[in-house]
N, C-alpha and C positions, 0 to 999 in steps of 0.2 A: 462717377461722382458719388460723394457721400452723403446719406442720409442725414438731415438735419432734425433734429428736435426741435419740437414747436417752440418751448419754453427754455431757457437757462433752469438747469436742476443743480449746480453745483455751487457751494459758497466758495467763493474766493476770498483769501486773505491778499490785500492790497499791498500791504508791506512786503509778504513772501514773492507775490508773483511780476510786481511793478516795480519792488525796491526801493518804494515811498514810504516814507516814517507817516504810518497812519494806521491806525487802530480800523477802519473802516475795512466791513466786507461787504462783498456783493456777489449779483449771482453770476454765474457763468454756464458754460457748456463743458460738459465733460469730457466729450471726444471730438477728434478733428473732424472738419465738416469744410465744403467751400466756402463757409463762411467764418471760419476760424483757424487761421492760419498757425503755420509751426511758430512755435516761439522762436526768436531772433536774441541770443543771449547777450548782442553784442547793442541792440538797441538799449538808449538811454531815453527812459521818460521825464518830458518835463513834468516836475510836480503840480503847479499848479492847475495847468492846462489840463493834465489826465483827473486830477484829482475832481474837476468842475465837469470832463466827459463822465467820468463814473459817477457823480452825484444825480446826472441826468438820466443817468441808468437806473440808481438805487431807489431814485425817487420819479420815475417816470415822467421826466420833465425834458423839452427839449433843449439841446445844446448846440448854439452856433458857432462853426469855427472858421474865424478867416484869416486869412494872411496871404502875402503875396506868393507868385509859382515857386515853388522850390526850397517851400520851408518846411514841409514834413505835415501838413494836414490830412493828407489819405495815408500815410504811415501811421500814424497817432489815430486816427478813424478805425484804421484795419486793425490796429494791434489792441485797440480798446475794446473792442468787439469779443476778443478772447475771455478778458480779464472780467 
């Protein structure tokens, strides 16, 4: 098990990491850990959903993700923690 840094320390460029046309910057973890999955270059982020999640992280707000079984809630949540 990899050790987890207590708080994100790196500035993450949303455009670069998530492929979303936005000037938003968010904090992220520099190193891979059990909470930071490997980057899946084939995963396509939904712009509005991803920006809502990242804005929640950036402004320390809760974001509720809902949807039917199999619609991608877990992968979105998992991959957004990396960014």
